[in-house]
C-alpha positions in Angstrom: -7.8 1.0 2.6 -5.3 1.0 5.3 -3.5 -1.9 7.0 -2.4 -1.5 10.6 -0.6 -3.9 12.9 -3.2 -5.7 15.1 -3.2 -5.6 18.9 -0.3 -7.5 20.3 1.3 -7.8 16.9 3.6 -5.7 14.7 5.0 -5.5 11.3 8.7 -4.7 10.8 9.7 -2.0 8.4 10.9 -4.6 5.9 7.6 -6.5 6.2 5.6 -3.3 5.4 7.9 -2.6 2.4 7.4 -6.2 1.2 3.7 -5.8 1.5 3.7 -2.5 -0.4 5.9 -4.1 -3.1 3.4 -6.9 -3.6 0.4 -4.5 -3.7 2.2 -2.4 -6.4 2.9 -5.5 -8.4 -0.8 -6.4 -8.2 -1.7 -3.0 -9.7 -2.5 -0.8 -6.6 -1.4 2.7 -5.7 0.4 2.4 -2.4 1.6 4.7 0.3 3.1 4.1 3.8 3.1 6.4 6.7 2.4 7.0 10.4 -0.6 8.1 12.3 -1.4 8.7 16.0 -3.9 6.2 17.4 -4.7 6.5 21.1 -1.7 8.8 21.6 0.8 6.3 20.1 2.4 6.6 16.6 1.3 3.6 14.5 2.7 2.7 11.0 0.3 1.8 8.2 0.3 0.7 4.6 -2.5 2.3 2.5 -3.6 1.1 -0.9 -6.1 2.1 -3.6 -7.0 0.7 -7.0 -5.4 2.6 -9.9 -7.8 5.0 -11.8 -9.3 3.3 -14.9 -7.6 5.8 -17.3 -4.1 5.0 -15.9 -4.8 1.2 -16.3 -5.9 1.6 -19.9 -2.9 3.8 -20.8 -0.5 1.1 -19.4 -2.3 -1.6 -21.4 -1.8 0.5 -24.6 1.9 0.9 -23.9 2.4 -2.8 -23.3 0.8 -3.6 -26.7 3.5 -1.5 -28.6 
């Protein structure tokens, strides 16, 4: 899923990094980038749930 700034609004670089940090802490895989929308470069934050195998491996490491 991608998060874009809404019409008339914007996110600063620091706000995008803060958002990405929170998503990582919540267990998501996060990437940030730029894409052209209607001829203008727009920044985005993209996130996905971690694969199940990676989540189980981290749980096993935490138990040690």
